[in-house]
N, C-alpha and C positions, 0 to 999 in steps of 0.2 A: 485434644487435651481440655478437660474441664478446669474451671477456675480453681477448684479445690485440689487439683492435681499439680498446680504450680509449685515450684520449689519453695517459694517464700510464703505460701499460704499459711495463715490468713492475714498477712501484713499488707493491708490495702493502701493504695496511694491515690491522690487526686490532685487536681490543679486548683490551688486556692484562688489564683487570679481569675480563672474562668468562672468560678462559683461566686465570687465576691458580689457582683451586681445583683444576682438572684437572692443572695442572703440578706443584702440591704433592703431590697424590696419586700421580702418575706417578713423581716423583722419589723419594718414599718407598718405593714398591713396587720400583723399580729398585735402590735401595740394599738393600732387604730381600732381593732376589734374589741380589745379589752376596754378601751375608752367608750366606745359606742354601747357596749353592754352595760357599762356602769351607769350611763345616762338612762338606759332603758331597764333599770333595775326591777321594775314591776313585771317585766316580761322574761326575766332570767330563768326562772324555774321552767316556764313553758318552753322556752328556747332550748334549754338543756334536755328536756324530755324529748322534744322533736328531733334534736341532733343525735342523741344516744340511739333512739329508735331507728333513725335513718342509717346510722353506722352498723347496727346489728342486721337490719334487713338487707342492706346492700352488700355487706361483707359475705352473707350467705348467698346472695344472688350472683356474686362473682364466680362462685363454685357451682352455680346452676340449681341452688336450692331455694324453694319459695316458701317463706314463712308466713304464718297468720299474724299480720301486723297488729291487729286489735288485741290479741292475746299478749304479744310482746310488749305493746304499749301499756296494757294493764299491769303486767308484772313490773315494769319499770316504775310506773306511777306509785305502786305500793311501796317499793323499796326507796323511793325518793320522798315518800310521804306527801304526795300530790293528790289532792281530792279530784277525781274524775268519775264519770259515769262508769260503774263497774262492768267488766266484761270477763267472761270465764278465761282463766289462765290454765296453763298446762305445766307439766314437769319441765318440758323443753323450754317454754318461754320463761319460766322462773330461773332456769339454769342459765340461759343466755343473758338474762338481766344481771344475774349474780356475777358472772365472769367479766362482763363489760365494766361493771361498777368496781370490781376488785382491781381491774387493770388501771382505771383512771383515779382511784382514791387511795388505794394502799401503795402509794408511791415510794415509801421508805422500807417496805418489806423487800427483802432480797429476791431476785429472780433465780430460781433454781429448778432442778428437775422435778421435784415434788410439786412445786406450784404449777409448772406447765402441765404435768400429767393430771393434776386435779382439774385444770381447765379442760383438758381433753376428755377426762371422765365425764364431766358435766355436759360437754358438747355432745357426747354420744349416749347420753342416758335418756330415759323416758321414751317418747314417741320415736325419736331418731333411731333408737336401737331396734325398732321393729322393721326398719327399712334398710338395714345394713348389717354385714357380718363383722363390722369393725368392733373390737373390744376396746372400749374407752380406757384411758389411763395406762396404756401400754406403749412402749416403743415398737417400731415396726420389726417384723421378722427377718429371717436371713435371706429371703428372696431379693434379687436386685430391684432397686427402686428406680423405675424409669417413667418419664412422662412422655407418652406417645399420642399420636392422633392419626387420622386417616383410616384407610381400609385395612382389614385384618391381613390381607395378602400383601399389602404395600404400606406398612406402618411408617410414620415419620417420627423419628426420635428427636425430641426437643431437649431432653436433659436426663442425665444419669447421676443420681445422688451418690455420696460416699457409701462404701460397703458397710454393712451392719457392724462388722468387727471394730470399726473406728468411731462409730456414732457416739458412744459414751465419752471418749476422749475429746471429740469435737465439741460436744455439748459442754464439757467441763471448761474448755478453753473459752467458749462463748459466754458462758455465765460469769466466769472470772472477769472477762473484759467488760461485760455489761455492768456488773456491780462496781467494778473499780473505776469506771469512767463516769459514773453518775454525776459527780461534782468536779470533773476534771476541766479546768479552765482552758486547757490546750486544745480541746475539741469542741467545735460548735455543736450545740444541742440538736440542731436540725440535721446536720451531717451525721451525728451519732445515731439518730433515729433511722436515717437512710441506710447506714451500715448494718444496724441491727436487723432491719428488714431483709436486706440481701443475704446476710450471713446465716440467719436462722432458716430461711426458706431454701438456701443452698444445702444445708445439712439434711433438711427433709427427714426429720427423725421419726415421724409418725406414719402410720399406714394410710390415714386419711385425716383431713382437717388441718394440714400444714399451713395452707394459705390463711385460714381464719385465726389460727394461733399466732401466726406471724403478724397479722394485723393487730391483734391484741397487744403483742409485745411492742409494736410500733406505737400504739396509743400510750402504753405505759412509759416508753421512753420520752415521748412528747409531754405527758403529764408531769413527769419528774421535774421538768423545767418550767412548763407553761400550764400549771394546774388551773390558773385563773381563766384560761381560754379554751382548753381542750374539750370542755363540754359544749362549746358553741360552734364547732365545725366538724364535718363528717368526711374524713379522707376517703372512706370506702365508697361514698357516693361519687367522688371525683375519679376514683380508680375504675369503678363500673362504667362511668361515662366514656372512659378511654381504655376499656379492658383489652382491646386488641394490641394497642401499643404497650400496655403493661406487660403482657406476656412476651411481646417481641423484644423489649428492652431487657427483661430478665434473661431470656434466652441468649441474646447477644452478649450480655455481660458475663454470663456463666460459661460461654464458649471462649471468652477473651482472657486477657491478662489481669493483673492485680491492680491496674490503674482503673478506677471505677468512676471517673468524672462524669461520664455520660449517664450512668445509672443515677448518681446523685442529682444531676441536673433535672432528669425526668422526675425524680421524687420531689425536688423542691418546687418545680413548676406545678405539679399535681396538687401538692399541699397548698400552694398559693391560690390555685383555682378553687379549692375547697373554702379557703378563707374569704376569697372574693364573693363566692356564692352566698355565704352568710351575711357579709356586709351589704350585699344587694338586697337580701331579704329584710335586714334591719331598716334600710333606707325606704323600702317599700312599706314596711309596717308603720314607720314614722309618718310617711306621706298619707297613708290610709287613715291613721288616727287624727292627723291634722285636717284632713279632708272632711271627715264626718263632723269634726268639732266646729267647722265653719259653715256647715249646711244644715237645713231644716229637714231632717229625714222624715218627719211626720207628714210632709206634703206628698210623699211618694207611695206608690202601691207596693205590695210585697214583691211582685215581679220586678219592678224597677230597682228596688234595693238589691235584689239578688243579682241582677245584671251589672249594676254599678260595682258591687263587691268583686265580681269576677273581672271587671275591667281593672280595678285597683290591685287585684292579685296578679295582674299581668298575664291573664289567660288569653287575652286578645292583644297580642303584641302590636299588631298593625291596625288596631281599632276594630270596632264592631259595626257590622252592616245590619240592615233591617231584617234580612233573612236569617242571620245569626241570632239576632235578638229574638225573632219568632221561635226559633228552636229551643233557645235556653229558657225563655219565659213561658213557653208552651201557650202561645197566644196566636190569634189570626194575623195575617200579614197587615191588614188595616190597623189592627190594635197595636202591632209592633211599630208601625210608622207613626201612629198617634203618640205613643209613649215616648218615642225618641224625640219627637217635636216638643213635647211638654218638658222633657229633661233638658233640652237645649234652651228653651225659653226661661226655665227656672235657674239656669246657670250650673247645672250638674255635669253637663257634657258640652263639648265643642265639636263643630264639624271640622274634619280633617281636609287637607288640601284638595284631594281628588273629588270630583263631583259626579253628577249623573247617576247611572246605575251602580257605580262603585262607591257611592257616598258611604263614608265611614266616620265614626265618632269615637272620641277619647274622653277620658275624665278630665273635667276642667281643672286648671291649676288653681 
């Protein structure tokens, strides 16, 4: 029996006490993010562009689709009025930028079938239509909707969606709930977003693109309460990083009862990871800005500046060795050793604890 076949579907329940610590931590980190971005106001537009790009690219990657990041970035920059070096855009990249911005900015527009199908139509227009037989803007047909994997002769069934004859009724219930709970003080906004994600993807109303539309709805749910921070973290990145457990917890939940505490826990933890990732990036940016403000960059060669920036960006988590410097800077081993010695003398880097052949260096504090 699937979750949608339970007698009281879709009356979900959960354990508030089990979720309370996670909600407190998430609320704290979300507030911290808003504060940090306020201090870094000069970087807000750039951070928003980077985050929205990551969300689009990674949401498609979860489904195995690789996008042209440069085209998508250029489409987003145009819509956000950010001046960047132009790059050719496509119908697909413009459409992806449009639906993402609609989801996170038009938060007071109701969510209904027309809006979802318009997103779906844009998702499968342009270049995308050349590689699929999916007709955008249409609900799925009458064939059973099943998610399977494995060999053709031994398929593994992961999920069976509700039959086509009940899809319109199911969507009507979902849209009514979504719109009526937008300002409901009785339900935590993070929990509401988790429920919206699970509910829509369980209905699975589309032939293809259900996951991407589900994640747009999730972003909309979060933006309705947290418009000031939704542009600065990308949950799709965190989902892609843990894609295996994403599908596992979805399948387990859809095979279970109406108590969805485990799903909500997974959702909250993943969202928290996304916010942590942004906070770490902000901390790194602040450190990098302060680092160069206190150093005389003019004393360094172009190769030295390049390597220092990679250290500051965290690309060498365990420090950089002479051989790594040689590869990055494209210099001889002798030059690499000399450059590192100069950087240490000038106070740009410090030697880490290990010595001898394993000598490594990190950016000086």
